[in-house]
C-alpha positions as a Python dict, from the first residue, in 0.01 Angstrom:
ca = {
    (1, 'X'): (0, 0, 0),
    (2, 'X'): (140, 336, -94),
    (3, 'X'): (207, 626, 138),
    (4, 'X'): (187, 948, -62),
    (5, 'X'): (205, 1314, 27),
    (6, 'X'): (-111, 1358, -182),
    (7, 'X'): (-328, 1054, -96),
    (8, 'X'): (-600, 935, -330),
    (9, 'X'): (-947, 797, -267),
    (10, 'X'): (-1248, 638, -433),
    (11, 'X'): (-1598, 701, -295),
    (12, 'X'): (-1846, 418, -353),
    (13, 'X'): (-2202, 503, -246),
    (14, 'X'): (-2522, 430, -439),
    (15, 'X'): (-2714, 729, -296),
    (16, 'X'): (-2612, 1019, -521),
    (17, 'X'): (-2691, 1293, -269),
    (18, 'X'): (-2500, 1124, 9),
    (19, 'X'): (-2208, 1051, -221),
    (20, 'X'): (-2182, 1416, -321),
    (21, 'X'): (-2213, 1525, 42),
    (22, 'X'): (-1925, 1299, 139),
    (23, 'X'): (-1708, 1425, -147),
    (24, 'X'): (-1778, 1786, -48),
    (25, 'X'): (-1708, 1727, 320),
    (26, 'X'): (-1384, 1548, 237),
    (27, 'X'): (-1278, 1849, 31),
    (28, 'X'): (-1340, 2070, 333),
    (29, 'X'): (-1187, 1851, 602),
    (30, 'X'): (-907, 1686, 402),
    (31, 'X'): (-823, 1919, 112),
    (32, 'X'): (-502, 1738, 20),
    (33, 'X'): (-698, 1419, -52),
    (34, 'X'): (-760, 1362, -423),
    (35, 'X'): (-1088, 1189, -514),
    (36, 'X'): (-992, 989, -822),
    (37, 'X'): (-1324, 812, -875),
    (38, 'X'): (-1688, 778, -767),
    (39, 'X'): (-1899, 464, -790),
    (40, 'X'): (-2271, 399, -750),
    (41, 'X'): (-2245, 20, -728),
    (42, 'X'): (-2007, -253, -620),
    (43, 'X'): (-1901, -354, -971),
    (44, 'X'): (-1794, 1, -1055),
    (45, 'X'): (-1614, 23, -721),
    (46, 'X'): (-1409, -284, -813),
    (47, 'X'): (-1329, -139, -1155),
    (48, 'X'): (-1210, 187, -1001),
    (49, 'X'): (-1008, -4, -744),
    (50, 'X'): (-823, -188, -1022),
    (51, 'X'): (-787, 127, -1232),
    (52, 'X'): (-663, 371, -968),
    (53, 'X'): (-537, 159, -674),
    (54, 'X'): (-645, 435, -434),
    (55, 'X'): (-494, 474, -89),
    (56, 'X'): (-842, 499, 63),
    (57, 'X'): (-1177, 346, -29),
    (58, 'X'): (-1497, 490, 121),
    (59, 'X'): (-1734, 202, 74),
    (60, 'X'): (-2109, 177, 128),
    (61, 'X'): (-2201, -164, 268),
    (62, 'X'): (-2538, -187, 90),
    (63, 'X'): (-2493, -136, -286),
    (64, 'X'): (-2630, -305, -598),
    (65, 'X'): (-2410, -529, -808),
    (66, 'X'): (-2180, -629, -523),
    (67, 'X'): (-2223, -516, -165),
    (68, 'X'): (-1952, -341, 27),
    (69, 'X'): (-1836, -650, 214),
    (70, 'X'): (-1801, -838, -117),
    (71, 'X'): (-1590, -553, -254),
    (72, 'X'): (-1383, -541, 64),
    (73, 'X'): (-1284, -904, 22),
    (74, 'X'): (-1123, -809, -309),
    (75, 'X'): (-929, -515, -166),
    (76, 'X'): (-647, -717, -13),
    (77, 'X'): (-365, -482, 89),
    (78, 'X'): (-437, -226, -181),
    (79, 'X'): (-647, 28, 8),
    (80, 'X'): (-749, 137, 355),
    (81, 'X'): (-1126, 107, 383),
    (82, 'X'): (-1384, 315, 565),
    (83, 'X'): (-1734, 168, 550),
    (84, 'X'): (-2052, 372, 520),
    (85, 'X'): (-2366, 217, 670),
    (86, 'X'): (-2707, 303, 809),
    (87, 'X'): (-2703, 26, 1071),
    (88, 'X'): (-2479, -46, 1369),
    (89, 'X'): (-2493, -420, 1304),
    (90, 'X'): (-2334, -358, 965),
    (91, 'X'): (-2069, -150, 1135),
    (92, 'X'): (-1988, -454, 1347),
    (93, 'X'): (-1942, -658, 1030),
    (94, 'X'): (-1718, -382, 896),
    (95, 'X'): (-1482, -415, 1189),
    (96, 'X'): (-1491, -792, 1157),
    (97, 'X'): (-1348, -738, 809),
    (98, 'X'): (-1071, -507, 929),
    (99, 'X'): (-1206, -161, 845),
    (100, 'X'): (-1003, 140, 953),
    (101, 'X'): (-1331, 301, 1058),
    (102, 'X'): (-1700, 329, 971),
    (103, 'X'): (-1944, 615, 914),
    (104, 'X'): (-2311, 597, 1005),
    (105, 'X'): (-2577, 762, 791),
    (106, 'X'): (-2661, 1045, 805),
    (107, 'X'): (-2303, 1166, 800),
    (108, 'X'): (-2179, 1365, 1097),
    (109, 'X'): (-1885, 1602, 1027),
    (110, 'X'): (-1728, 1530, 1366),
    (111, 'X'): (-1738, 1153, 1301),
    (112, 'X'): (-1588, 1202, 955),
    (113, 'X'): (-1314, 1417, 1109),
    (114, 'X'): (-1229, 1131, 1346),
    (115, 'X'): (-1216, 882, 1059),
    (116, 'X'): (-987, 1113, 862),
    (117, 'X'): (-752, 1133, 1159),
    (118, 'X'): (-732, 755, 1176),
    (119, 'X'): (-670, 731, 803),
    (120, 'X'): (-392, 991, 816),
    (121, 'X'): (-227, 801, 1101),
    (122, 'X'): (-251, 475, 908),
    (123, 'X'): (-112, 632, 589),
    (124, 'X'): (176, 784, 783),
    (125, 'X'): (273, 448, 935),
    (126, 'X'): (530, 227, 763),
    (127, 'X'): (400, -90, 603),
    (128, 'X'): (332, -349, 872),
    (129, 'X'): (132, -661, 933),
    (130, 'X'): (-172, -433, 958),
    (131, 'X'): (-181, -441, 578),
    (132, 'X'): (-301, -798, 613),
    (133, 'X'): (-616, -682, 791),
    (134, 'X'): (-840, -740, 490),
    (135, 'X'): (-748, -1105, 455),
    (136, 'X'): (-1018, -1318, 621),
    (137, 'X'): (-906, -1473, 947),
    (138, 'X'): (-971, -1824, 815),
    (139, 'X'): (-713, -1778, 538),
    (140, 'X'): (-437, -1636, 756),
    (141, 'X'): (-128, -1847, 820),
    (142, 'X'): (-133, -2023, 1157),
    (143, 'X'): (164, -1813, 1271),
    (144, 'X'): (12, -1478, 1173),
    (145, 'X'): (-40, -1243, 1468),
    (146, 'X'): (-398, -1184, 1574),
    (147, 'X'): (-540, -844, 1488),
    (148, 'X'): (-598, -650, 1813),
    (149, 'X'): (-955, -589, 1927),
    (150, 'X'): (-1079, -262, 1774),
    (151, 'X'): (-1448, -236, 1866),
    (152, 'X'): (-1674, -347, 2147),
    (153, 'X'): (-2049, -397, 2159),
    (154, 'X'): (-2139, -256, 2503),
    (155, 'X'): (-2452, -180, 2705),
    (156, 'X'): (-2538, 179, 2789),
    (157, 'X'): (-2854, 151, 2997),
    (158, 'X'): (-3089, -70, 2798),
    (159, 'X'): (-2923, 11, 2464),
    (160, 'X'): (-2635, -162, 2287),
    (161, 'X'): (-2371, 68, 2139),
    (162, 'X'): (-2077, -3, 1911),
    (163, 'X'): (-1772, 158, 2075),
    (164, 'X'): (-1425, 174, 1922),
    (165, 'X'): (-1149, 98, 2170),
    (166, 'X'): (-987, 436, 2098),
    (167, 'X'): (-1281, 598, 2277),
    (168, 'X'): (-1223, 404, 2600),
    (169, 'X'): (-1019, 583, 2870),
    (170, 'X'): (-995, 272, 3084),
    (171, 'X'): (-1155, -64, 3158),
    (172, 'X'): (-1230, -165, 3516),
    (173, 'X'): (-1358, -492, 3660),
    (174, 'X'): (-1691, -444, 3834),
    (175, 'X'): (-1842, -760, 3986),
    (176, 'X'): (-1950, -983, 3695),
    (177, 'X'): (-1918, -697, 3444),
    (178, 'X'): (-1633, -488, 3308),
    (179, 'X'): (-1693, -115, 3309),
    (180, 'X'): (-1583, 96, 3011),
    (181, 'X'): (-1516, 457, 3104),
    (182, 'X'): (-1540, 706, 2817),
    (183, 'X'): (-1486, 1080, 2825),
    (184, 'X'): (-1855, 1162, 2872),
    (185, 'X'): (-2020, 831, 2959),
    (186, 'X'): (-1979, 474, 3077),
    (187, 'X'): (-2081, 133, 2944),
    (188, 'X'): (-2076, -230, 3056),
    (189, 'X'): (-1963, -554, 2894),
    (190, 'X'): (-1954, -912, 3020),
    (191, 'X'): (-1605, -983, 2886),
    (192, 'X'): (-1361, -1025, 3179),
    (193, 'X'): (-1054, -806, 3209),
    (194, 'X'): (-825, -1106, 3159),
    (195, 'X'): (-964, -1159, 2808),
    (196, 'X'): (-933, -790, 2725),
    (197, 'X'): (-566, -794, 2824),
    (198, 'X'): (-511, -1072, 2569),
    (199, 'X'): (-720, -915, 2292),
    (200, 'X'): (-626, -545, 2307),
    (201, 'X'): (-311, -388, 2162),
    (202, 'X'): (-53, -404, 2446),
    (203, 'X'): (112, -88, 2312),
    (204, 'X'): (-213, 102, 2359),
    (205, 'X'): (-359, -57, 2672),
    (206, 'X'): (-159, -120, 2988),
    (207, 'X'): (-276, -313, 3289),
    (208, 'X'): (-195, -89, 3587),
    (209, 'X'): (-387, -278, 3854),
    (210, 'X'): (-549, -620, 3881),
    (211, 'X'): (-883, -451, 3809),
    (212, 'X'): (-778, -170, 3571),
    (213, 'X'): (-668, -160, 3207),
    (214, 'X'): (-560, 188, 3093),
    (215, 'X'): (-557, 352, 2750),
    (216, 'X'): (-211, 510, 2746),
    (217, 'X'): (-333, 787, 2516),
    (218, 'X'): (-567, 904, 2794),
    (219, 'X'): (-286, 976, 3042),
    (220, 'X'): (-244, 1342, 3135),
    (221, 'X'): (15, 1293, 3409),
    (222, 'X'): (150, 1049, 3666),
    (223, 'X'): (173, 1167, 4028),
    (224, 'X'): (247, 1024, 4372),
    (225, 'X'): (6, 1033, 4663),
    (226, 'X'): (111, 1122, 5019),
    (227, 'X'): (229, 762, 5069),
    (228, 'X'): (445, 772, 4757),
    (229, 'X'): (221, 547, 4548),
    (230, 'X'): (176, 621, 4179),
    (231, 'X'): (-153, 757, 4048),
    (232, 'X'): (-266, 841, 3695),
    (233, 'X'): (-451, 1160, 3607),
    (234, 'X'): (-658, 1141, 3289),
    (235, 'X'): (-714, 1388, 3009),
    (236, 'X'): (-1064, 1541, 3006),
    (237, 'X'): (-1178, 1328, 3300),
    (238, 'X'): (-1178, 1373, 3677),
    (239, 'X'): (-1095, 1013, 3771),
    (240, 'X'): (-757, 942, 3929),
    (241, 'X'): (-643, 581, 3894),
    (242, 'X'): (-411, 403, 4140),
    (243, 'X'): (-117, 209, 3999),
    (244, 'X'): (-31, -119, 4170),
    (245, 'X'): (336, -142, 4267),
    (246, 'X'): (387, -436, 4031),
    (247, 'X'): (315, -205, 3737),
    (248, 'X'): (523, 97, 3841),
    (249, 'X'): (791, 6, 3589),
    (250, 'X'): (555, 93, 3302),
    (251, 'X'): (583, 460, 3388),
    (252, 'X'): (959, 496, 3424),
    (253, 'X'): (985, 662, 3083),
    (254, 'X'): (694, 901, 3145),
}
């Protein structure tokens, strides 16, 4: 997959108005991105993929000809994909197939801005095993590393929400549930902390206590209490998290 100073993209969306809205918003939020093709169905999306080999493919999941997931299976390592969908359950399928991100209809500029940030970060990264993300898990070599967990289906009250792990400040064991703490809200899942430790990216999430798994990107500062024990202050959140002595070494470079 290429990494260019002027990245290219194809937009595949069968709703003309929405497709034009996305193209216009991309021009506003990511002016250096060059839209090299637009498609109204899956077959045309595949043709444009072969013709232009874009860095990014914005791909509607529900399209005539071939749906977005069918197209995604043909992408291989050629493009980073952001899915467009009207339904959360389709977003879950998108992440199952290794999407960089997803956009729900109707489009929200703030959500698109977040997706653009993730794409820029991915394009700026050197080629890694992440480029294998589009290959179905069943076809991966037995020795291939497992793709880290990137989304979680969690309960907020009586409603299920799809939450990307980047949004989580920290996970904390709470009786039979695990609590997800976000900047402005909380959610619950039944997955135990031990499984999360194994499934999340260890470079992004550190266990700092037997009951706490911390998103390193959420750390504002590390302090000591009056007894000399380490504590973590978070960005944009009032919680202060204790660090068990066994994990103090994680913060020596901070």
